[in-house]
Backbone as JSON Lines, residues from 0, in Angstrom:
{"i":0,"aa":"L","n":[79.63,126.01,68.39],"ca":[80.99,125.69,67.95],"c":[82.03,125.9,69.09]}
{"i":1,"aa":"E","n":[81.78,127.11,69.74],"ca":[82.6,127.46,70.84],"c":[82.65,126.4,72.02]}
{"i":2,"aa":"C","n":[81.41,125.94,72.22],"ca":[81.23,124.95,73.29],"c":[81.91,123.59,72.87]}
{"i":3,"aa":"L","n":[81.9,123.22,71.59],"ca":[82.51,122.03,71.15],"c":[84.0,122.15,71.31]}
{"i":4,"aa":"F","n":[84.6,123.22,70.97],"ca":[85.99,123.45,71.16],"c":[86.4,123.42,72.65]}
{"i":5,"aa":"H","n":[85.58,124.04,73.46],"ca":[85.91,124.02,74.98],"c":[85.85,122.52,75.42]}
{"i":6,"aa":"G","n":[84.9,121.74,74.99],"ca":[84.85,120.34,75.35],"c":[86.0,119.63,74.9]}
{"i":7,"aa":"L","n":[86.44,119.84,73.71],"ca":[87.6,119.13,73.15],"c":[88.83,119.44,73.92]}
{"i":8,"aa":"F","n":[89.04,120.74,74.19],"ca":[90.29,121.09,74.92],"c":[90.29,120.52,76.35]}
{"i":9,"aa":"Y","n":[89.05,120.53,76.95],"ca":[88.93,120.01,78.26],"c":[89.35,118.53,78.3]}
{"i":10,"aa":"E","n":[88.77,117.81,77.33],"ca":[89.13,116.29,77.39],"c":[90.57,116.12,77.06]}
{"i":11,"aa":"L","n":[91.1,116.88,76.12],"ca":[92.59,116.71,75.86],"c":[93.42,117.05,77.04]}
{"i":12,"aa":"G","n":[93.03,118.09,77.72],"ca":[93.71,118.48,78.87],"c":[93.76,117.42,79.91]}
{"i":13,"aa":"N","n":[92.59,116.71,80.18],"ca":[92.49,115.64,81.07],"c":[93.4,114.36,80.71]}
{"i":14,"aa":"S","n":[93.42,114.17,79.38],"ca":[94.09,112.84,78.94],"c":[95.59,113.11,78.59]}
{"i":15,"aa":"L","n":[96.05,114.28,78.25],"ca":[97.32,114.54,77.78],"c":[98.27,114.99,78.97]}
{"i":16,"aa":"G","n":[97.72,115.76,79.84],"ca":[98.57,116.32,80.88],"c":[99.52,117.41,80.41]}
{"i":17,"aa":"G","n":[100.5,117.74,81.3],"ca":[101.43,118.76,80.91],"c":[102.74,118.22,80.35]}
{"i":18,"aa":"T","n":[103.64,119.13,79.92],"ca":[104.85,118.65,79.48],"c":[105.84,118.34,80.63]}
{"i":19,"aa":"C","n":[106.75,117.4,80.42],"ca":[107.61,116.95,81.51],"c":[108.98,116.55,80.92]}
{"i":20,"aa":"V","n":[109.98,116.86,81.65],"ca":[111.34,116.55,81.2],"c":[112.03,115.86,82.4]}
{"i":21,"aa":"G","n":[112.93,114.87,82.11],"ca":[113.56,114.1,83.2],"c":[115.11,114.02,83.06]}
{"i":22,"aa":"Y","n":[115.77,113.86,84.22],"ca":[117.25,113.68,84.18],"c":[117.54,112.64,85.23]}
{"i":23,"aa":"A","n":[118.43,111.79,84.99],"ca":[118.83,110.71,85.9],"c":[120.32,110.69,86.14]}
{"i":24,"aa":"V","n":[120.69,110.45,87.43],"ca":[122.08,110.37,87.78],"c":[122.28,109.1,88.62]}
{"i":25,"aa":"V","n":[123.13,108.24,88.13],"ca":[123.34,106.94,88.85],"c":[124.94,106.85,89.05]}
{"i":26,"aa":"I","n":[125.26,106.74,90.36],"ca":[126.74,106.62,90.72],"c":[126.89,105.37,91.49]}
{"i":27,"aa":"P","n":[127.27,104.26,90.77],"ca":[127.18,102.92,91.38],"c":[128.35,102.53,92.32]}
{"i":28,"aa":"T","n":[129.56,103.04,92.18],"ca":[130.67,102.49,92.85],"c":[131.31,103.37,93.92]}
{"i":29,"aa":"N","n":[130.49,104.37,94.36],"ca":[130.99,105.15,95.56],"c":[130.27,104.78,96.72]}
{"i":30,"aa":"F","n":[130.96,104.81,97.79],"ca":[130.2,104.65,99.17],"c":[131.03,105.47,100.15]}
{"i":31,"aa":"C","n":[130.37,105.78,101.22],"ca":[130.96,106.63,102.25],"c":[131.69,105.81,103.34]}
{"i":32,"aa":"S","n":[132.94,106.0,103.47],"ca":[133.62,105.31,104.55],"c":[133.29,106.05,105.83]}
{"i":33,"aa":"P","n":[133.72,105.54,106.95],"ca":[133.3,106.12,108.3],"c":[133.6,107.53,108.38]}
{"i":34,"aa":"D","n":[134.76,108.0,107.74],"ca":[135.14,109.42,107.83],"c":[134.32,110.33,106.89]}
{"i":35,"aa":"G","n":[133.38,109.76,106.09],"ca":[132.62,110.46,105.21],"c":[133.22,110.69,103.88]}
{"i":36,"aa":"Q","n":[134.39,110.19,103.55],"ca":[135.06,110.42,102.21],"c":[134.63,109.4,101.29]}
{"i":37,"aa":"P","n":[134.06,109.74,100.09],"ca":[133.67,108.71,99.12],"c":[134.85,107.97,98.6]}
{"i":38,"aa":"V","n":[134.78,106.68,98.63],"ca":[135.88,105.8,98.04],"c":[135.24,104.71,97.22]}
{"i":39,"aa":"L","n":[136.13,104.11,96.44],"ca":[135.71,103.02,95.52],"c":[135.42,101.75,96.23]}
{"i":40,"aa":"L","n":[134.42,101.06,95.78],"ca":[134.07,99.68,96.27],"c":[135.15,98.72,95.98]}
{"i":41,"aa":"P","n":[135.38,97.7,96.79],"ca":[136.27,96.58,96.41],"c":[135.94,95.97,95.05]}
{"i":42,"aa":"P","n":[136.87,95.52,94.26],"ca":[136.56,95.11,92.94],"c":[135.56,93.88,92.87]}
{"i":43,"aa":"G","n":[135.56,93.05,93.83],"ca":[134.68,91.9,93.89],"c":[133.25,92.33,93.93]}
{"i":44,"aa":"Q","n":[132.9,93.48,94.32],"ca":[131.53,94.0,94.42],"c":[131.05,94.84,93.29]}
{"i":45,"aa":"V","n":[132.07,95.25,92.44],"ca":[131.76,96.2,91.36],"c":[130.84,95.56,90.28]}
{"i":46,"aa":"H","n":[131.07,94.37,89.93],"ca":[130.35,93.71,88.8],"c":[128.83,93.64,89.17]}
{"i":47,"aa":"E","n":[128.52,93.19,90.36],"ca":[127.11,93.1,90.74],"c":[126.43,94.42,90.94]}
{"i":48,"aa":"L","n":[127.18,95.32,91.4],"ca":[126.65,96.7,91.62],"c":[126.43,97.42,90.24]}
{"i":49,"aa":"N","n":[127.29,97.17,89.31],"ca":[127.17,97.72,87.94],"c":[125.93,97.1,87.27]}
{"i":50,"aa":"R","n":[125.84,95.84,87.52],"ca":[124.68,95.15,86.87],"c":[123.35,95.78,87.41]}
{"i":51,"aa":"R","n":[123.29,96.03,88.67],"ca":[122.06,96.65,89.24],"c":[121.89,98.07,88.76]}
{"i":52,"aa":"S","n":[123.03,98.75,88.67],"ca":[122.96,100.12,88.25],"c":[122.44,100.32,86.77]}
{"i":53,"aa":"T","n":[123.01,99.5,85.86],"ca":[122.53,99.52,84.5],"c":[120.98,99.12,84.45]}
{"i":54,"aa":"G","n":[120.66,98.21,85.31],"ca":[119.19,97.86,85.36],"c":[118.32,98.99,85.85]}
{"i":55,"aa":"M","n":[118.86,99.86,86.7],"ca":[118.18,101.09,87.18],"c":[118.08,102.02,86.04]}
{"i":56,"aa":"L","n":[119.09,102.21,85.19],"ca":[119.06,103.12,84.12],"c":[118.01,102.69,83.05]}
{"i":57,"aa":"S","n":[117.96,101.4,82.8],"ca":[116.96,100.89,81.88],"c":[115.52,101.05,82.43]}
{"i":58,"aa":"N","n":[115.37,100.86,83.74],"ca":[114.06,101.12,84.31],"c":[113.59,102.55,84.24]}
{"i":59,"aa":"I","n":[114.48,103.47,84.54],"ca":[114.06,104.86,84.6],"c":[113.93,105.37,83.11]}
{"i":60,"aa":"Q","n":[114.63,104.79,82.11],"ca":[114.42,105.17,80.75],"c":[113.02,104.66,80.3]}
{"i":61,"aa":"R","n":[112.61,103.43,80.83],"ca":[111.28,102.96,80.56],"c":[110.25,103.84,81.15]}
{"i":62,"aa":"F","n":[110.45,104.31,82.35],"ca":[109.52,105.31,83.0],"c":[109.3,106.54,82.08]}
{"i":63,"aa":"F","n":[110.45,107.16,81.73],"ca":[110.42,108.27,80.84],"c":[109.64,108.08,79.62]}
{"i":64,"aa":"A","n":[109.86,106.98,78.88],"ca":[109.29,106.67,77.65],"c":[107.77,106.34,77.88]}
{"i":65,"aa":"C","n":[107.44,105.67,78.92],"ca":[106.05,105.24,79.18],"c":[105.11,106.53,79.44]}
{"i":66,"aa":"H","n":[105.71,107.47,80.07],"ca":[104.99,108.65,80.42],"c":[105.31,109.93,79.55]}
{"i":67,"aa":"L","n":[105.91,109.58,78.48],"ca":[106.23,110.7,77.42],"c":[107.01,111.81,78.07]}
{"i":68,"aa":"I","n":[108.01,111.48,78.91],"ca":[108.88,112.47,79.55],"c":[110.14,112.66,78.72]}
{"i":69,"aa":"E","n":[110.32,113.82,78.3],"ca":[111.51,114.2,77.53],"c":[112.77,113.84,78.34]}
{"i":70,"aa":"N","n":[113.68,113.02,77.68],"ca":[114.82,112.59,78.34],"c":[116.06,113.49,78.17]}
{"i":71,"aa":"F","n":[116.39,114.29,79.19],"ca":[117.49,115.2,79.07],"c":[118.84,114.46,79.19]}
{"i":72,"aa":"G","n":[118.78,113.25,79.78],"ca":[120.02,112.5,79.83],"c":[120.0,111.59,81.03]}
{"i":73,"aa":"C","n":[120.8,110.5,81.01],"ca":[121.02,109.56,82.14],"c":[122.48,109.35,82.35]}
{"i":74,"aa":"D","n":[122.98,110.11,83.35],"ca":[124.46,110.11,83.59],"c":[124.76,108.89,84.49]}
{"i":75,"aa":"Y","n":[125.82,108.16,84.08],"ca":[126.27,106.91,84.77],"c":[127.7,107.09,85.0]}
{"i":76,"aa":"S","n":[128.17,107.17,86.19],"ca":[129.56,107.33,86.51],"c":[130.11,106.34,87.53]}
{"i":77,"aa":"T","n":[131.17,105.59,87.21],"ca":[131.79,104.63,88.21],"c":[132.88,105.39,88.92]}
{"i":78,"aa":"S","n":[133.19,106.56,88.74],"ca":[134.26,107.27,89.47],"c":[133.8,108.37,90.2]}
{"i":79,"aa":"G","n":[132.56,108.58,90.32],"ca":[132.03,109.73,91.11],"c":[131.76,110.96,90.27]}
{"i":80,"aa":"V","n":[131.07,111.86,90.82],"ca":[130.81,113.22,90.17],"c":[131.13,114.29,91.11]}
{"i":81,"aa":"T","n":[131.78,115.31,90.6],"ca":[132.04,116.43,91.46],"c":[130.86,117.32,91.63]}
{"i":82,"aa":"L","n":[130.82,118.11,92.66],"ca":[129.77,119.06,92.86],"c":[129.58,120.04,91.75]}
{"i":83,"aa":"E","n":[130.74,120.58,91.33],"ca":[130.87,121.52,90.17],"c":[130.22,121.02,88.94]}
{"i":84,"aa":"T","n":[130.51,119.76,88.6],"ca":[129.97,119.1,87.36],"c":[128.54,118.88,87.52]}
{"i":85,"aa":"L","n":[128.07,118.37,88.66],"ca":[126.64,118.1,88.87],"c":[125.8,119.48,88.95]}
{"i":86,"aa":"Q","n":[126.37,120.46,89.56],"ca":[125.71,121.74,89.53],"c":[125.46,122.28,88.23]}
{"i":87,"aa":"A","n":[126.47,122.28,87.34],"ca":[126.32,122.72,86.0],"c":[125.23,121.93,85.21]}
{"i":88,"aa":"K","n":[125.24,120.63,85.42],"ca":[124.24,119.74,84.7],"c":[122.86,120.07,85.19]}
{"i":89,"aa":"I","n":[122.7,120.15,86.5],"ca":[121.34,120.23,87.08],"c":[120.77,121.69,86.67]}
{"i":90,"aa":"K","n":[121.66,122.68,86.77],"ca":[121.18,124.03,86.47],"c":[120.75,124.06,84.96]}
{"i":91,"aa":"A","n":[121.56,123.48,84.11],"ca":[121.13,123.39,82.64],"c":[119.81,122.7,82.47]}
{"i":92,"aa":"F","n":[119.6,121.67,83.21],"ca":[118.38,120.92,83.18],"c":[117.27,121.79,83.62]}
{"i":93,"aa":"L","n":[117.41,122.43,84.7],"ca":[116.35,123.34,85.32],"c":[115.94,124.57,84.4]}
{"i":94,"aa":"E","n":[116.86,124.8,83.41],"ca":[116.59,125.93,82.53],"c":[115.85,125.52,81.27]}
{"i":95,"aa":"L","n":[115.67,124.2,81.14],"ca":[115.03,123.77,79.86],"c":[113.66,124.31,79.69]}
{"i":96,"aa":"R","n":[113.31,124.54,78.44],"ca":[111.99,125.02,78.0],"c":[111.49,124.19,76.93]}
{"i":97,"aa":"T","n":[110.16,124.29,76.69],"ca":[109.59,123.49,75.57],"c":[110.02,124.14,74.24]}
{"i":98,"aa":"A","n":[109.7,123.35,73.23],"ca":[110.11,123.9,71.84],"c":[109.37,125.26,71.54]}
{"i":99,"aa":"D","n":[108.2,125.43,72.15],"ca":[107.45,126.64,71.88],"c":[107.92,127.82,72.78]}
{"i":100,"aa":"G","n":[108.77,127.64,73.75],"ca":[109.24,128.72,74.56],"c":[108.96,128.65,76.03]}
{"i":101,"aa":"P","n":[107.73,128.21,76.48],"ca":[107.38,128.19,77.91],"c":[108.1,127.13,78.63]}
{"i":102,"aa":"R","n":[108.25,127.23,79.89],"ca":[108.88,126.25,80.79],"c":[108.02,124.99,80.79]}
{"i":103,"aa":"H","n":[108.72,123.86,81.0],"ca":[107.9,122.6,81.21],"c":[107.13,122.75,82.46]}
{"i":104,"aa":"D","n":[106.02,121.94,82.45],"ca":[105.15,121.84,83.68],"c":[105.82,121.08,84.83]}
{"i":105,"aa":"T","n":[106.56,120.02,84.49],"ca":[107.25,119.22,85.56],"c":[108.64,118.85,85.17]}
{"i":106,"aa":"Y","n":[109.46,118.94,86.15],"ca":[110.98,118.53,86.0],"c":[111.15,117.32,87.01]}
{"i":107,"aa":"V","n":[111.66,116.26,86.43],"ca":[111.93,115.04,87.27],"c":[113.43,114.73,87.33]}
{"i":108,"aa":"I","n":[114.0,114.66,88.55],"ca":[115.37,114.23,88.75],"c":[115.38,112.93,89.47]}
{"i":109,"aa":"F","n":[116.06,111.9,88.85],"ca":[116.22,110.69,89.59],"c":[117.73,110.54,89.99]}
{"i":110,"aa":"Y","n":[117.87,110.1,91.25],"ca":[119.22,109.96,91.8],"c":[119.37,108.58,92.52]}
{"i":111,"aa":"S","n":[120.39,107.94,92.1],"ca":[120.81,106.65,92.88],"c":[122.32,106.72,93.05]}
{"i":112,"aa":"G","n":[122.7,106.7,94.3],"ca":[124.14,106.73,94.67],"c":[124.17,106.75,96.17]}
{"i":113,"aa":"H","n":[125.43,107.04,96.72],"ca":[125.55,107.07,98.13],"c":[125.29,108.32,98.84]}
{"i":114,"aa":"T","n":[124.74,108.28,99.97],"ca":[124.4,109.39,100.73],"c":[124.85,109.38,102.11]}
{"i":115,"aa":"H","n":[124.96,110.55,102.78],"ca":[125.2,110.57,104.2],"c":[123.87,110.37,104.93]}
{"i":116,"aa":"R","n":[123.97,110.18,106.2],"ca":[122.86,109.75,107.03],"c":[121.88,110.98,107.01]}
{"i":117,"aa":"S","n":[122.36,112.13,106.8],"ca":[121.48,113.35,106.73],"c":[120.74,113.51,105.31]}
{"i":118,"aa":"G","n":[121.02,112.55,104.46],"ca":[120.34,112.58,103.11],"c":[121.2,113.34,102.13]}
{"i":119,"aa":"E","n":[122.28,113.97,102.47],"ca":[123.11,114.64,101.52],"c":[123.75,113.67,100.52]}
{"i":120,"aa":"W","n":[123.79,114.07,99.2],"ca":[124.39,113.07,98.19],"c":[125.99,113.22,98.46]}
{"i":121,"aa":"A","n":[126.58,112.05,98.46],"ca":[128.01,111.98,98.69],"c":[128.75,112.09,97.24]}
{"i":122,"aa":"L","n":[129.48,113.09,97.03],"ca":[130.04,113.29,95.72],"c":[131.58,113.09,95.72]}
{"i":123,"aa":"A","n":[132.19,113.16,94.69],"ca":[133.61,113.01,94.54],"c":[134.33,114.1,95.29]}
{"i":124,"aa":"G","n":[135.56,113.78,95.77],"ca":[136.3,114.8,96.47],"c":[135.86,115.2,97.84]}
{"i":125,"aa":"G","n":[134.95,114.48,98.31],"ca":[134.39,114.82,99.64],"c":[133.3,115.85,99.62]}
{"i":126,"aa":"D","n":[132.84,116.2,98.39],"ca":[131.79,117.25,98.31],"c":[130.45,116.58,98.58]}
{"i":127,"aa":"V","n":[129.44,117.34,98.87],"ca":[128.1,116.86,99.12],"c":[127.02,117.76,98.46]}
{"i":128,"aa":"L","n":[125.97,117.29,98.19],"ca":[124.82,118.13,97.65],"c":[123.69,118.13,98.65]}
{"i":129,"aa":"R","n":[123.38,119.19,99.24],"ca":[122.29,119.27,100.19],"c":[120.93,119.68,99.52]}
{"i":130,"aa":"L","n":[119.8,119.31,100.17],"ca":[118.53,119.61,99.63],"c":[118.33,121.11,99.47]}
{"i":131,"aa":"D","n":[118.81,121.84,100.48],"ca":[118.59,123.34,100.42],"c":[119.38,124.0,99.26]}
{"i":132,"aa":"Q","n":[120.58,123.37,98.77],"ca":[121.26,123.85,97.68],"c":[120.44,123.63,96.42]}
{"i":133,"aa":"L","n":[119.85,122.44,96.28],"ca":[119.04,122.05,95.18],"c":[117.82,122.93,95.07]}
{"i":134,"aa":"L","n":[117.19,123.27,96.22],"ca":[115.99,124.11,96.23],"c":[116.4,125.51,95.8]}
{"i":135,"aa":"E","n":[117.6,125.93,96.3],"ca":[118.06,127.29,95.87],"c":[118.2,127.48,94.38]}
{"i":136,"aa":"W","n":[118.81,126.38,93.71],"ca":[118.88,126.38,92.25],"c":[117.51,126.37,91.61]}
{"i":137,"aa":"W","n":[116.58,125.56,92.2],"ca":[115.17,125.52,91.69],"c":[114.49,126.86,91.72]}
{"i":138,"aa":"R","n":[114.68,127.63,92.84],"ca":[114.0,128.94,92.96],"c":[114.58,129.9,91.88]}
{"i":139,"aa":"E","n":[115.91,129.82,91.85],"ca":[116.6,130.69,90.87],"c":[116.17,130.53,89.54]}
{"i":140,"aa":"K","n":[115.91,129.24,89.0],"ca":[115.54,128.99,87.64],"c":[114.04,129.05,87.41]}
{"i":141,"aa":"N","n":[113.27,128.71,88.42],"ca":[111.86,128.66,88.25],"c":[111.18,130.02,88.45]}
{"i":142,"aa":"G","n":[111.76,130.86,89.31],"ca":[111.35,132.21,89.5],"c":[109.86,132.19,89.88]}
{"i":143,"aa":"S","n":[109.04,133.0,89.17],"ca":[107.69,133.14,89.48],"c":[106.74,132.04,88.76]}
{"i":144,"aa":"F","n":[107.32,131.15,88.03],"ca":[106.61,130.17,87.35],"c":[106.04,129.07,88.27]}
{"i":145,"aa":"C","n":[105.14,128.36,87.85],"ca":[104.46,127.34,88.69],"c":[104.88,125.9,88.36]}
{"i":146,"aa":"S","n":[106.0,125.76,87.69],"ca":[106.45,124.38,87.43],"c":[106.76,123.59,88.62]}
{"i":147,"aa":"R","n":[106.71,122.26,88.47],"ca":[106.94,121.4,89.68],"c":[108.21,120.7,89.54]}
{"i":148,"aa":"L","n":[108.89,120.42,90.59],"ca":[110.14,119.63,90.66],"c":[109.8,118.38,91.46]}
{"i":149,"aa":"I","n":[110.11,117.21,90.92],"ca":[109.95,115.95,91.59],"c":[111.3,115.23,91.65]}
{"i":150,"aa":"L","n":[111.71,114.97,92.87],"ca":[112.98,114.2,93.09],"c":[112.66,112.78,93.41]}
{"i":151,"aa":"V","n":[113.22,111.78,92.64],"ca":[112.95,110.44,92.93],"c":[114.41,109.77,93.34]}
{"i":152,"aa":"L","n":[114.4,109.24,94.53],"ca":[115.65,108.83,95.2],"c":[115.59,107.34,95.36]}
{"i":153,"aa":"D","n":[116.6,106.55,94.87],"ca":[116.81,105.21,95.2],"c":[118.13,105.07,95.92]}
{"i":154,"aa":"C","n":[118.17,105.46,97.24],"ca":[119.42,105.42,97.99],"c":[119.13,105.04,99.41]}
{"i":155,"aa":"D","n":[120.07,104.78,100.19],"ca":[119.92,104.33,101.58],"c":[119.33,105.3,102.59]}
{"i":156,"aa":"N","n":[119.59,106.64,102.19],"ca":[119.14,107.68,103.2],"c":[118.22,108.68,102.44]}
{"i":157,"aa":"S","n":[117.11,108.36,101.92],"ca":[116.23,109.25,101.26],"c":[115.28,109.82,102.28]}
{"i":158,"aa":"L","n":[114.99,109.17,103.41],"ca":[114.05,109.64,104.31],"c":[114.23,111.01,104.91]}
{"i":159,"aa":"P","n":[115.48,111.47,105.23],"ca":[115.7,112.72,105.66],"c":[115.21,113.86,104.7]}
{"i":160,"aa":"W","n":[115.46,113.61,103.49],"ca":[114.96,114.67,102.44],"c":[113.4,114.68,102.36]}
{"i":161,"aa":"V","n":[112.85,113.48,102.5],"ca":[111.42,113.4,102.45],"c":[110.82,114.18,103.59]}
{"i":162,"aa":"R","n":[111.4,114.09,104.8],"ca":[110.92,114.79,105.94],"c":[111.26,116.36,105.79]}
{"i":163,"aa":"E","n":[112.41,116.6,105.28],"ca":[112.83,118.06,105.16],"c":[111.96,118.77,104.2]}
{"i":164,"aa":"V","n":[111.65,118.12,103.13],"ca":[110.84,118.91,102.1],"c":[109.43,119.22,102.54]}
{"i":165,"aa":"R","n":[108.92,118.46,103.57],"ca":[107.61,118.73,104.13],"c":[107.58,120.07,104.89]}
{"i":166,"aa":"R","n":[108.73,120.57,105.29],"ca":[108.82,121.86,106.11],"c":[109.16,122.9,105.2]}
{"i":167,"aa":"V","n":[109.23,122.69,103.83],"ca":[109.61,123.8,102.93],"c":[108.38,124.5,102.5]}
{"i":168,"aa":"E","n":[108.33,125.72,102.26],"ca":[107.2,126.43,101.82],"c":[107.39,126.94,100.44]}
{"i":169,"aa":"G","n":[106.42,126.67,99.51],"ca":[106.31,127.4,98.25],"c":[106.92,127.02,96.92]}
{"i":170,"aa":"P","n":[108.05,126.19,96.9],"ca":[108.74,126.05,95.54],"c":[108.18,124.85,94.74]}
{"i":171,"aa":"Y","n":[107.05,124.3,95.05],"ca":[106.34,123.29,94.23],"c":[107.38,122.09,93.98]}
{"i":172,"aa":"V","n":[107.73,121.51,95.16],"ca":[108.67,120.4,95.19],"c":[108.15,119.22,95.87]}
{"i":173,"aa":"A","n":[108.44,118.01,95.31],"ca":[108.06,116.72,95.99],"c":[109.36,115.8,95.92]}
{"i":174,"aa":"V","n":[109.47,114.94,96.94],"ca":[110.54,114.02,97.08],"c":[109.87,112.65,97.21]}
{"i":175,"aa":"Q","n":[110.2,111.76,96.24],"ca":[109.79,110.38,96.31],"c":[110.98,109.47,96.7]}
{"i":176,"aa":"G","n":[110.86,108.97,97.9],"ca":[111.91,108.17,98.35],"c":[111.5,106.73,98.79]}
{"i":177,"aa":"A","n":[112.41,105.98,99.43],"ca":[111.98,104.57,99.85],"c":[112.85,104.16,101.07]}
{"i":178,"aa":"T","n":[112.24,103.27,101.82],"ca":[112.95,102.71,102.92],"c":[113.2,101.22,102.64]}
{"i":179,"aa":"L","n":[114.37,100.75,102.93],"ca":[114.78,99.32,102.71],"c":[114.9,98.65,104.11]}
{"i":180,"aa":"A","n":[114.17,97.64,104.27],"ca":[114.13,96.9,105.49],"c":[115.51,96.29,105.69]}
{"i":181,"aa":"R","n":[116.04,96.4,106.93],"ca":[117.28,95.86,107.4],"c":[117.19,95.09,108.52]}
{"i":182,"aa":"G","n":[118.24,94.23,108.88],"ca":[118.31,93.62,110.16],"c":[117.56,92.29,110.27]}
{"i":183,"aa":"S","n":[117.16,91.91,111.38],"ca":[116.7,90.63,111.71],"c":[115.25,90.34,111.12]}
{"i":184,"aa":"S","n":[114.52,91.47,110.75],"ca":[113.2,91.4,110.22],"c":[113.18,90.79,108.81]}
{"i":185,"aa":"V","n":[114.32,90.82,108.14],"ca":[114.42,90.32,106.71],"c":[115.43,89.17,106.67]}
{"i":186,"aa":"A","n":[115.13,88.1,105.99],"ca":[116.12,86.99,105.84],"c":[117.2,87.64,104.95]}
{"i":187,"aa":"L","n":[118.51,86.98,105.19],"ca":[119.63,87.49,104.48],"c":[119.45,87.48,103.02]}
{"i":188,"aa":"E","n":[118.94,86.41,102.48],"ca":[118.73,86.27,101.01],"c":[117.78,87.24,100.48]}
{"i":189,"aa":"D","n":[116.93,87.77,101.33],"ca":[115.9,88.67,100.89],"c":[116.17,90.16,101.16]}
{"i":190,"aa":"T","n":[117.34,90.43,101.71],"ca":[117.71,91.78,102.04],"c":[117.67,92.7,100.8]}
{"i":191,"aa":"P","n":[116.83,93.76,100.86],"ca":[116.76,94.68,99.57],"c":[117.94,95.36,99.34]}
{"i":192,"aa":"Q","n":[118.21,95.69,98.05],"ca":[119.36,96.42,97.62],"c":[118.89,97.57,96.81]}
{"i":193,"aa":"L","n":[119.88,98.48,96.57],"ca":[119.6,99.64,95.78],"c":[119.27,99.12,94.31]}
{"i":194,"aa":"G","n":[118.19,99.67,93.75],"ca":[117.73,99.24,92.53],"c":[116.31,98.56,92.63]}
{"i":195,"aa":"D","n":[116.17,97.86,93.73],"ca":[114.83,97.12,94.03],"c":[113.69,98.12,93.95]}
{"i":196,"aa":"F","n":[113.87,99.26,94.67],"ca":[112.8,100.23,94.76],"c":[112.48,100.7,93.36]}
{"i":197,"aa":"T","n":[113.55,101.1,92.58],"ca":[113.24,101.66,91.15],"c":[112.6,100.56,90.39]}
{"i":198,"aa":"S","n":[112.99,99.36,90.41],"ca":[112.31,98.26,89.63],"c":[110.85,98.16,89.98]}
{"i":199,"aa":"Q","n":[110.46,98.17,91.21],"ca":[109.06,97.99,91.64],"c":[108.27,99.22,91.31]}
{"i":200,"aa":"W","n":[108.88,100.43,91.55],"ca":[108.19,101.65,91.41],"c":[107.95,101.89,89.99]}
{"i":201,"aa":"V","n":[108.84,101.66,89.02],"ca":[108.59,101.79,87.66],"c":[107.59,100.75,87.13]}
{"i":202,"aa":"E","n":[107.59,99.54,87.57],"ca":[106.67,98.52,87.26],"c":[105.25,98.95,87.69]}
{"i":203,"aa":"Y","n":[105.19,99.46,88.8],"ca":[103.92,99.92,89.35],"c":[103.28,101.12,88.53]}
{"i":204,"aa":"N","n":[104.13,102.0,88.1],"ca":[103.74,103.28,87.41],"c":[103.71,103.03,85.9]}
{"i":205,"aa":"C","n":[104.13,101.89,85.41],"ca":[104.09,101.6,83.91],"c":[103.18,100.45,83.55]}
{"i":206,"aa":"N","n":[102.88,99.65,84.48],"ca":[102.2,98.42,84.09],"c":[100.75,98.42,84.9]}
{"i":207,"aa":"P","n":[99.68,98.64,84.13],"ca":[98.41,98.67,84.79],"c":[98.03,97.45,85.52]}
{"i":208,"aa":"N","n":[98.71,96.31,85.18],"ca":[98.41,95.05,85.79],"c":[99.48,94.64,86.84]}
{"i":209,"aa":"S","n":[100.16,95.64,87.26],"ca":[101.22,95.4,88.4],"c":[100.63,94.86,89.58]}
{"i":210,"aa":"T","n":[101.33,93.89,90.23],"ca":[100.88,93.23,91.46],"c":[101.41,93.94,92.6]}
{"i":211,"aa":"T","n":[102.26,95.01,92.47],"ca":[102.87,95.73,93.58],"c":[101.87,96.39,94.44]}
{"i":212,"aa":"R","n":[101.92,96.09,95.8],"ca":[100.94,96.76,96.72],"c":[101.76,97.46,97.75]}
{"i":213,"aa":"W","n":[101.9,98.75,97.68],"ca":[102.75,99.52,98.59],"c":[102.21,99.58,99.98]}
{"i":214,"aa":"L","n":[100.94,99.34,100.25],"ca":[100.39,99.33,101.58],"c":[100.49,98.05,102.24]}
{"i":215,"aa":"E","n":[101.1,97.04,101.72],"ca":[101.25,95.69,102.36],"c":[102.09,95.86,103.59]}
{"i":216,"aa":"R","n":[101.8,95.24,104.61],"ca":[102.64,95.27,105.86],"c":[103.89,94.4,105.63]}
{"i":217,"aa":"D","n":[104.91,94.82,106.36],"ca":[106.21,94.02,106.37],"c":[106.86,93.96,104.94]}
{"i":218,"aa":"R","n":[106.61,94.9,104.12],"ca":[107.26,95.0,102.86],"c":[108.74,95.2,103.04]}
{"i":219,"aa":"A","n":[109.66,94.49,102.22],"ca":[111.08,94.73,102.39],"c":[111.42,96.14,101.72]}
{"i":220,"aa":"V","n":[110.69,96.57,100.82],"ca":[110.85,97.84,100.22],"c":[109.56,98.65,100.29]}
{"i":221,"aa":"S","n":[109.68,99.84,100.97],"ca":[108.49,100.69,101.15],"c":[108.76,102.08,100.52]}
{"i":222,"aa":"A","n":[107.65,102.54,99.92],"ca":[107.77,103.9,99.24],"c":[107.34,104.9,100.28]}
{"i":223,"aa":"T","n":[107.99,106.11,100.18],"ca":[107.6,107.19,101.13],"c":[107.87,108.48,100.34]}
{"i":224,"aa":"Y","n":[107.01,109.51,100.61],"ca":[107.13,110.72,99.84],"c":[106.85,111.85,100.71]}
{"i":225,"aa":"G","n":[107.34,113.11,100.29],"ca":[106.99,114.32,100.96],"c":[106.76,115.45,99.95]}
{"i":226,"aa":"I","n":[105.89,116.34,100.29],"ca":[105.51,117.44,99.35],"c":[105.65,118.79,100.15]}
{"i":227,"aa":"A","n":[106.26,119.7,99.49],"ca":[106.46,121.02,100.09],"c":[105.08,121.7,100.39]}
{"i":228,"aa":"K","n":[105.07,122.49,101.39],"ca":[103.84,123.25,101.77],"c":[103.23,124.12,100.7]}
């Protein structure tokens, strides 16, 4: 009987996985001007960008639902988010526990918005969020636990964070980013936009029959990731 229970729990563990909770932040109408100050987009571009942004929210909610990820919330702001507000929300998210009391096995944060070339998130009022700040909050909340933090970024400058997290030791963190082909290698009408990566990534992870092939050469949208040591 003991062997039967062991086999049952082993099979359940392989098929069910651990508990997971997710949080998404989408800031569609901010961009960094040359002096680094976030400003609003011209009105003519707002409609298309909002359409893409709501599509991203729908896709990430599909991802959460498909993988049974508890949805902490999907914040959508057209006027920007302050560092103080974002810090309070992320810290509350990182404190979440399961209904039984233990911490979740995995915490997923999705972000799409404008960033500086260094990868910092460009926030309202000229504030920024750096990766080391986020990791400090994670260490503070995760403590000695072995929970994982996964950051999924659909933004123009995710590569610096992908590279930076590879040099980090110990806090169980991974960054999933993307690179968007620009310039003469891509026809103007095929130039990738924010939201294209999320659409393809979610389809790949939710549809067993997806035709997405990330290893194809000359892809307009390429996935890239980094894992802490």
